[in-house]
C-alpha positions as CSV (number, residue, x, y, z in Angstrom):
1,M,-20.5,-71.3,64.2
2,L,-19.1,-68.7,61.9
3,S,-16.6,-66.1,63.0
4,V,-17.5,-62.4,63.1
5,D,-15.4,-61.7,60.0
6,E,-16.8,-64.7,58.1
7,M,-20.4,-63.5,58.8
8,F,-19.7,-60.1,57.4
9,S,-18.1,-61.5,54.3
10,S,-20.4,-64.5,53.8
11,P,-22.5,-64.4,50.6
12,I,-25.5,-65.6,52.6
13,M,-25.4,-62.6,54.9
14,N,-27.1,-59.3,54.1
15,R,-24.3,-56.8,55.1
16,E,-26.4,-53.7,54.6
17,H,-29.2,-55.0,56.8
18,L,-26.7,-56.0,59.5
19,W,-25.1,-52.6,59.6
20,V,-28.4,-50.7,59.7
21,G,-29.3,-52.6,62.9
22,W,-25.8,-51.9,64.4
23,S,-25.6,-48.2,63.5
24,V,-29.0,-47.1,64.8
25,G,-29.0,-49.4,67.8
26,V,-32.5,-50.5,67.1
27,M,-33.7,-54.1,67.9
28,L,-36.8,-55.2,65.9
29,L,-38.3,-58.5,66.8
30,S,-41.2,-60.0,64.8
31,V,-42.8,-63.2,63.9
32,G,-43.7,-64.0,60.2
33,R,-46.3,-66.6,59.5
34,L,-46.9,-68.6,56.3
35,S,-49.4,-71.5,55.9
36,A,-49.0,-73.0,59.4
37,Q,-48.2,-71.7,62.9
38,V,-45.8,-73.3,65.3
39,T,-45.6,-70.3,67.5
40,A,-48.3,-69.8,70.1
41,P,-51.1,-67.3,69.1
42,G,-50.0,-63.8,69.8
43,A,-46.5,-64.9,70.9
44,T,-43.6,-62.4,70.7
45,L,-39.9,-62.8,71.2
46,T,-38.5,-62.0,74.6
47,K,-34.9,-61.1,75.1
48,L,-33.5,-63.0,78.1
49,P,-31.0,-61.6,80.7
50,G,-27.4,-61.0,80.0
51,S,-25.0,-59.8,77.4
52,Y,-22.4,-62.0,75.7
53,S,-19.7,-62.0,73.1
54,F,-21.3,-64.7,70.8
55,T,-23.9,-67.2,72.0
56,E,-24.0,-70.7,70.5
57,G,-24.8,-74.4,71.2
58,P,-28.0,-74.3,73.3
59,T,-29.1,-77.7,74.6
60,A,-31.8,-78.5,77.2
61,D,-32.0,-80.9,80.1
62,V,-35.1,-82.8,81.1
63,A,-36.2,-79.9,83.4
64,G,-36.0,-77.5,80.4
65,N,-32.9,-75.7,81.7
66,V,-30.6,-74.7,78.9
67,Y,-26.8,-74.9,78.6
68,F,-25.3,-72.7,76.0
69,T,-21.9,-71.3,75.1
70,D,-20.4,-67.9,75.1
71,Q,-17.7,-69.1,72.7
72,P,-15.3,-66.2,72.5
73,E,-15.3,-65.9,76.3
74,N,-14.6,-69.6,76.7
75,R,-17.5,-70.4,79.0
76,I,-20.6,-72.5,79.2
77,M,-23.7,-70.7,80.6
78,K,-26.9,-72.2,82.2
79,W,-30.3,-70.6,81.9
80,D,-32.6,-71.7,84.7
81,A,-36.1,-72.3,83.3
82,A,-37.9,-71.8,86.6
83,A,-36.1,-68.7,87.7
84,G,-35.4,-67.2,84.3
85,T,-31.9,-66.4,85.3
86,V,-28.5,-67.1,83.6
87,T,-25.4,-68.2,85.5
88,E,-21.9,-69.2,84.4
89,W,-21.7,-73.0,84.6
90,M,-18.1,-73.7,83.5
91,K,-15.0,-71.7,82.6
92,P,-12.7,-72.5,80.8
93,A,-14.7,-74.7,78.6
94,G,-12.5,-75.7,75.7
95,R,-13.9,-72.8,73.6
96,A,-16.9,-75.1,73.2
97,N,-19.2,-74.4,70.3
98,G,-22.1,-76.9,69.7
99,L,-23.4,-78.8,72.8
100,M,-25.7,-81.8,73.3
101,L,-26.9,-82.9,76.7
102,T,-27.4,-86.7,76.6
103,P,-30.2,-88.4,78.5
104,E,-27.4,-89.9,80.8
105,G,-26.6,-86.4,82.0
106,D,-23.3,-85.8,80.1
107,L,-22.7,-82.7,78.1
108,L,-21.1,-83.5,74.7
109,A,-19.1,-80.5,73.5
110,A,-17.4,-79.6,70.2
111,A,-14.3,-78.2,72.0
112,D,-12.9,-75.9,69.3
113,E,-9.9,-74.7,71.3
114,H,-7.8,-77.8,70.7
115,N,-10.0,-79.3,67.9
116,Q,-11.4,-82.0,70.1
117,L,-14.7,-83.6,71.0
118,W,-15.4,-83.7,74.7
119,S,-17.8,-85.3,77.2
120,I,-18.4,-83.3,80.3
121,S,-19.9,-85.1,83.3
122,P,-22.4,-83.4,85.7
123,D,-19.5,-82.6,88.1
124,K,-17.6,-81.0,85.2
125,T,-15.0,-83.8,84.7
126,V,-13.8,-83.6,81.1
127,T,-13.2,-86.8,79.0
128,V,-11.7,-86.3,75.6
129,L,-13.7,-88.5,73.2
130,V,-11.8,-87.5,70.0
131,E,-8.3,-86.0,70.0
132,N,-7.5,-86.4,66.3
133,F,-8.4,-88.5,63.2
134,G,-5.8,-90.4,61.2
135,G,-3.0,-89.0,63.3
136,K,-4.0,-85.4,62.3
137,L,-5.9,-82.7,64.1
138,L,-9.5,-82.2,63.2
139,N,-10.4,-79.0,61.3
140,G,-12.6,-77.8,64.2
141,P,-15.6,-79.8,65.6
142,N,-18.7,-77.6,65.3
143,D,-21.8,-79.5,66.2
144,V,-22.6,-82.8,67.8
145,W,-25.6,-85.2,68.3
146,K,-26.1,-88.5,70.1
147,T,-28.9,-90.6,68.8
148,Q,-31.5,-92.7,70.6
149,K,-29.4,-95.8,69.7
150,G,-26.3,-94.3,71.2
151,H,-24.4,-93.3,68.0
152,I,-22.6,-90.0,68.1
153,Y,-22.2,-87.8,65.0
154,F,-20.2,-84.6,64.8
155,T,-19.5,-82.1,62.0
156,D,-16.0,-80.8,61.3
157,P,-16.0,-77.8,59.1
158,L,-13.1,-75.3,58.9
159,Y,-13.6,-71.9,60.5
160,A,-10.1,-70.5,61.3
161,R,-9.7,-69.2,64.8
162,D,-7.3,-66.5,65.9
163,Y,-6.6,-68.4,69.2
164,W,-5.3,-71.5,67.5
165,E,-1.6,-72.3,67.8
166,R,-1.9,-74.7,64.9
167,S,-2.0,-73.7,61.2
168,S,-5.4,-72.2,60.1
169,S,-5.4,-74.4,57.0
170,M,-7.4,-77.5,56.5
171,Q,-6.1,-80.4,58.7
172,Q,-8.2,-83.2,57.2
173,P,-8.7,-84.1,53.5
174,G,-12.1,-82.4,53.6
175,E,-14.9,-81.1,55.8
176,Y,-16.6,-84.2,57.0
177,V,-19.3,-85.6,59.2
178,Y,-17.9,-88.3,61.6
179,L,-19.5,-91.2,63.5
180,I,-18.6,-92.8,66.8
181,A,-20.8,-95.9,66.6
182,D,-22.5,-97.1,69.8
183,G,-20.1,-99.4,71.7
184,T,-17.0,-98.0,70.0
185,S,-14.6,-95.2,70.6
186,A,-12.9,-94.6,67.3
187,P,-14.5,-92.1,64.9
188,K,-15.0,-92.7,61.2
189,A,-15.9,-90.4,58.4
190,V,-19.4,-91.2,57.2
191,L,-20.2,-88.2,55.0
192,T,-17.4,-86.9,52.9
193,D,-19.2,-85.2,50.0
194,L,-20.6,-82.1,51.6
195,S,-19.2,-78.6,51.2
196,K,-19.3,-77.4,54.8
197,P,-21.5,-79.4,57.2
198,N,-22.6,-77.6,60.2
199,G,-25.8,-78.3,62.2
200,L,-27.4,-81.7,62.6
201,I,-30.4,-83.2,64.3
202,E,-32.2,-86.5,64.7
203,S,-35.9,-87.1,63.8
204,P,-38.3,-87.9,66.8
205,D,-38.6,-91.5,65.7
206,G,-34.8,-92.0,65.6
207,K,-34.8,-93.1,61.9
208,T,-33.5,-90.0,60.1
209,L,-30.5,-87.7,60.5
210,Y,-30.8,-84.2,59.1
211,V,-27.4,-82.5,58.2
212,A,-27.1,-78.9,57.2
213,D,-24.5,-78.1,54.5
214,I,-24.1,-74.4,55.1
215,G,-21.5,-74.1,52.4
216,A,-24.0,-75.3,49.7
217,N,-27.0,-73.7,51.4
218,K,-28.8,-77.0,51.5
219,T,-30.0,-79.4,54.2
220,Y,-30.1,-83.2,53.5
221,A,-31.8,-86.1,55.2
222,Y,-30.3,-89.6,55.7
223,D,-31.6,-92.9,56.9
224,I,-29.8,-94.0,60.1
225,Q,-28.7,-97.7,59.8
226,T,-28.4,-100.1,62.8
227,D,-24.6,-99.7,62.8
228,G,-24.8,-95.9,62.6
229,T,-23.9,-95.5,58.9
230,L,-26.0,-93.2,56.8
231,E,-27.8,-94.1,53.6
232,N,-30.4,-92.8,51.1
233,K,-29.1,-89.2,51.0
234,R,-31.9,-86.9,49.8
235,L,-32.4,-83.1,49.6
236,F,-34.6,-82.0,52.5
237,C,-34.7,-78.3,51.6
238,N,-32.8,-75.6,49.7
239,K,-31.5,-73.9,52.8
240,G,-28.4,-74.4,54.9
241,S,-28.2,-73.7,58.6
242,D,-25.8,-73.0,61.4
243,G,-27.4,-74.8,64.3
244,M,-30.8,-76.6,64.2
245,T,-33.5,-78.3,66.2
246,I,-36.7,-80.3,65.7
247,D,-40.1,-80.5,67.4
248,S,-42.2,-83.5,68.4
249,Q,-44.2,-83.2,65.1
250,G,-41.1,-83.5,63.0
251,N,-40.8,-79.9,62.0
252,V,-37.2,-78.8,61.4
253,Y,-35.9,-75.4,62.6
254,L,-33.0,-73.9,60.6
255,T,-31.0,-70.8,61.7
256,G,-29.0,-68.2,59.8
257,T,-29.6,-64.7,58.4
258,G,-32.4,-62.8,60.1
259,G,-34.1,-65.5,62.1
260,V,-35.3,-69.1,62.3
261,T,-37.0,-70.8,59.4
262,V,-39.3,-73.7,60.0
263,F,-39.9,-76.6,57.6
264,N,-42.4,-79.4,58.0
265,K,-41.2,-83.0,57.6
266,A,-41.9,-82.9,53.9
267,G,-39.3,-80.0,53.6
268,T,-41.9,-77.3,52.9
269,Q,-41.4,-74.0,54.7
270,I,-44.3,-73.3,57.1
271,Q,-43.1,-70.4,59.2
272,R,-40.4,-67.7,59.6
273,I,-39.5,-66.4,63.0
274,S,-37.7,-63.1,62.4
275,V,-34.9,-61.9,64.7
276,S,-33.6,-58.5,63.6
277,S,-30.9,-57.3,65.9
278,Q,-27.4,-55.8,65.7
279,W,-26.1,-59.2,64.4
280,S,-29.0,-60.2,62.2
281,W,-27.8,-63.8,62.6
282,T,-29.2,-66.7,64.6
283,S,-26.6,-69.2,65.4
284,N,-28.6,-72.0,67.1
285,V,-31.9,-73.0,68.6
286,T,-33.5,-75.5,70.9
287,F,-36.7,-76.2,72.8
288,A,-36.7,-75.3,76.5
289,G,-38.8,-74.8,79.6
290,A,-40.5,-77.3,81.9
291,E,-43.1,-78.1,79.2
292,R,-40.6,-77.9,76.3
293,D,-42.9,-75.2,74.8
294,L,-40.4,-72.4,74.6
295,L,-38.1,-71.9,71.6
296,F,-34.6,-70.7,72.9
297,I,-32.7,-68.8,70.2
298,T,-29.0,-67.7,70.3
299,S,-28.2,-64.7,68.3
300,G,-24.9,-62.9,68.5
301,S,-24.6,-61.2,71.9
302,S,-28.1,-62.0,73.0
303,I,-30.5,-64.9,73.6
304,Y,-34.3,-64.9,73.0
305,S,-37.3,-67.1,73.7
306,I,-40.7,-67.4,72.3
307,K,-43.8,-69.4,73.3
308,M,-44.7,-72.2,71.0
309,S,-47.9,-74.2,70.1
310,V,-45.7,-77.3,69.6
311,T,-43.2,-78.9,71.9
312,G,-39.7,-80.2,71.6
313,V,-38.6,-83.8,71.9
314,V,-37.8,-85.1,75.3
315,R,-35.3,-87.9,75.3
316,E,-35.7,-90.5,78.1
317,T,-33.7,-93.5,79.3
318,S,-34.4,-95.6,82.3
319,P,-32.6,-96.3,84.5
320,I,-29.9,-93.6,84.2
321,T,-27.1,-92.5,86.5
322,A,-27.0,-88.8,86.1
323,E,-24.6,-88.2,88.9
324,E,-22.2,-90.5,90.7
325,Y,-19.9,-89.2,93.3
326,Q,-17.9,-90.3,96.3
327,I,-19.9,-88.4,98.9
328,I,-18.8,-88.4,102.5
329,G,-21.8,-86.8,104.2
330,N,-22.1,-85.2,107.6
331,V,-22.5,-87.9,110.2
332,V,-24.9,-86.4,112.7
333,G,-24.4,-87.8,116.3
334,G,-22.9,-90.9,114.8
335,T,-26.3,-92.2,113.7
336,N,-27.6,-90.1,110.9
337,L,-26.1,-89.3,107.5
338,S,-27.1,-86.0,105.9
339,L,-26.6,-85.8,102.2
340,T,-27.8,-83.2,99.7
341,V,-28.6,-83.3,96.0
342,P,-28.3,-79.6,95.1
343,D,-30.1,-79.5,91.8
344,S,-32.7,-82.2,91.5
345,V,-34.7,-82.8,88.3
346,L,-38.4,-82.9,88.1
347,G,-39.8,-86.5,87.6
348,H,-36.5,-88.2,88.5
349,E,-36.3,-90.6,91.5
350,Y,-33.2,-90.3,93.7
351,Q,-31.8,-92.8,96.1
352,I,-28.6,-93.0,98.1
353,W,-26.4,-96.1,97.6
354,T,-23.4,-97.0,99.6
355,T,-20.3,-99.3,99.5
356,A,-17.4,-99.9,101.8
357,N,-14.8,-100.8,99.2
358,L,-14.5,-99.1,95.8
359,M,-12.0,-101.7,94.6
360,D,-14.7,-104.3,94.8
361,A,-17.8,-102.2,95.0
362,T,-21.1,-103.8,95.8
363,W,-23.5,-100.9,96.0
364,Q,-26.5,-101.2,98.3
365,P,-29.4,-98.8,98.6
366,V,-30.0,-97.0,101.9
367,G,-32.9,-94.9,102.9
368,A,-36.1,-94.0,101.0
369,I,-36.5,-92.9,97.4
370,Q,-37.2,-89.2,96.9
371,T,-38.7,-87.7,93.8
372,G,-37.0,-84.7,92.3
373,I,-38.8,-81.4,92.7
374,G,-36.4,-79.1,90.7
375,T,-34.6,-77.8,93.8
376,V,-32.5,-79.2,96.7
377,L,-33.2,-82.6,98.0
378,N,-32.0,-83.5,101.5
379,F,-31.5,-87.0,102.7
380,D,-31.3,-87.8,106.4
381,I,-30.5,-91.5,106.7
382,P,-30.2,-93.5,109.8
383,I,-26.9,-95.4,109.5
384,E,-24.2,-96.9,111.7
385,S,-21.3,-94.8,112.9
386,E,-18.9,-96.4,110.4
387,A,-20.6,-94.3,107.7
388,S,-17.6,-91.9,107.8
389,S,-15.5,-94.7,106.3
390,R,-18.0,-95.5,103.5
391,Y,-18.6,-94.2,100.0
392,F,-21.9,-92.9,98.7
393,K,-23.5,-92.2,95.4
394,V,-26.8,-90.7,94.2
395,D,-28.5,-93.0,91.8
396,V,-31.0,-91.3,89.6
397,Q,-33.9,-93.0,87.8
398,R,-36.6,-91.7,85.6
399,P,-39.6,-94.0,85.6
């Protein structure tokens, strides 16, 4: 994410167009088409509820709900796909920028406030994955992606922040892309020759990583190796990007001045989705909605959606444990245990498990399996009166 001052001074921004939108207060939304059409016939952009300081980092869960950041306000928001409403999900949020929701249910966050990479569990417990590199602070983690094979990549460009207590100068030798290989915890720099890496995304088949070099105004493609290293660098297109996404057909969506530009897997531009507002800048994009057929666009103080003729990529793992808690439910009459899953996910199967001793936990299932319906699930389990001294968790599996 660029700062406001950096966007005004950036050579890739059209300052005159930006200020026209600001001064007259007019919001023009249009869709430009080239040789192919990824938006649905007749689709138009819809401005979604709310006003924000600067929106970034959208990422969708399996139900199509979207988590995104309001970075200057230090909060993570959640858009409910079914209700069409937006609520505050977490604050403070480490001044998070880019986000990525893993199939396991954890939210990876480029936590810019202290130049860290975080993993946020469903109950909002924060684990710091990367605190520094080589004994020095990172420049400022910007975007993050976890691959199908479990490798985590994140970009670390320098965008100086006025809330930093550290020096605003470069902390690392360069602006790199880092890898945390599956099964490891220490990051290593895997791309060190880019000008200012920003957005990144994985291909649907898990073989390719696309990395946007916003400083050079180019996007590159790399072959992902078994160990997570990247080989066979090649130019994908002559356009950089802030954030980015991909659809199930392999079309790549790049953001920046004036809208979202769509390229097919060969790197040929096929469509332009224009977003002309007071900012004239799209920061990030993802597929959303229950059918993954809405494109969710963050742009300055607003968010937009548009109906698509293509769908996004849904990542699945089975089994997964999306939420695990110590739950002491309400023991009803000493015989029944009432437990609630407040935000079930469509298509997931939920079951209560129990153990008496967490030090040597042997979890056992109790009660019937319930299928998520996108709302509250209630479990009423016949169980002995000693339930009040036991621990419970919700195990979640997607078939």
